[in-house]
N, C-alpha and C positions, 0 to 999 in steps of 0.2 A: 469035212467039218462044216456045219451049217453056220449061217449068219446069226448073230445075236441082234435082235431088233427091239427098239423101243420107239413107240409113237405116242407123243404126248401133246396135249393142248393145255391152255391155262386152267381148264376145269378138271381134267382127269388124264390118267394114263389109259389110252385106248387099247394099246397092245404092248405086251412085253413077253418076248419069247423067241423061239427059233424060227427061221425060215430058210428055204433053199434059194429063194429069189425075192427081190423087192423091185417093183417097177414104180417110178415116180416121174412127174413132169416138172422140168425146171423152166424158169422164165428165159425165153430166148434160146433154149437148148433142146426143147422137145422132150420126148420120153427117153428115160434112161433106165436100164436094168442093172441091178447090182447082184453079183454072184459071189460066192466065197472066193477070196483072193483078189478082189477088186482093189485097184490102186486107191490111195486116199483121195477123197473128193469132198468138196463143200459147194453147195448150190442153193439158190433161192428157188423156192417152190412156187409153181403157178397154181391157179385154181383148177384142180383136176382130181382124178381118182388116183389113189395109191393102191397097188395090188401087192399083197403079201402071199407068197406061195409057201405054205408050211411043208415040212417033210412028209406029212401024211394028212389027208383030209382035204376039204375044199379051200379054195382061195378065200382070203379075207379082203374085202374091198371097202375102202374108206374114202369118203369125200374130204379133200383137204383144200382149205381156202387160204393159201399163202403160208409162208413160214420158211424153214430151212431144212436141208438134209445134209448130214455129215456121215461119211464112211471112213473108217479107220480100223485096221486090224480085225476085219470080219465083224465089226460092230456097225450097225446102221442106226443112227439116231435121227428121228424126224420130229422137229419142233414146229407145231402148226398153230397159227393164230386161232383157227376154228377147224375142227375135224369132227366127222360123224361116221359111225359105222353104218353100213348099208341097211342093216335091220332096224336102225334107230331113226331113219329118215321118214318124216311125215310126207308121204307122196302127194296127198291132196293139197297140203300147204305149199309144197314146192311147185305144184302145177299152178296154183293161184298166184304165187310170186312170179313165176315165169310169164303168165298171162298179163299180169299188171305191168311188168317191166316191158313187155312187147308193145304196150299202148303208149309208152313215153316217146317223146321226140327223138329222132336219130342222134341228135347232138348232145343228149343227156348222158354224160359219162357215168354218173351214179346209177342210172337205170341199166346201162350196159353191164356194169359190175354185178348188179342184182340178177340180171338175166344169166350171166355166166355162172353165178353161184347156184341158181335154181336149176339150170341145165345140168350142171355137174351133179347135183343131188339126185336128179331124176336118172341120169346115166348110171350113177353108183347104185341106186336102188333097183336098177333093171326095169325102169318104168318109162322109158322113152316112148313117145307116141307122136 
């Protein structure tokens, strides 16, 4: 029996359907894979990619910038503050944001956050360079 997955942001439902596996990164816990039969889980999401592996077809990759993941009874719910499907990411804009953030002083926490978000977007879109 596959997982029932829902990934939502304040703006929209990005994915609602079945998957055989979900991989997410939690704050302080690293990457975690959820498979059918996983024990109940609640975690805080880090800025990273979420990978959804459907029963058939290609993986769906989503950039997630914070939020929560809950797993219960083969249901995975991801509530994200900001989330973007790989195909929706503006690679040129993400590169500009990365380059701008890299110019900031090392002690600028806000710039470090912008850099992590830009790098996550580029990794999600497969445009790392």
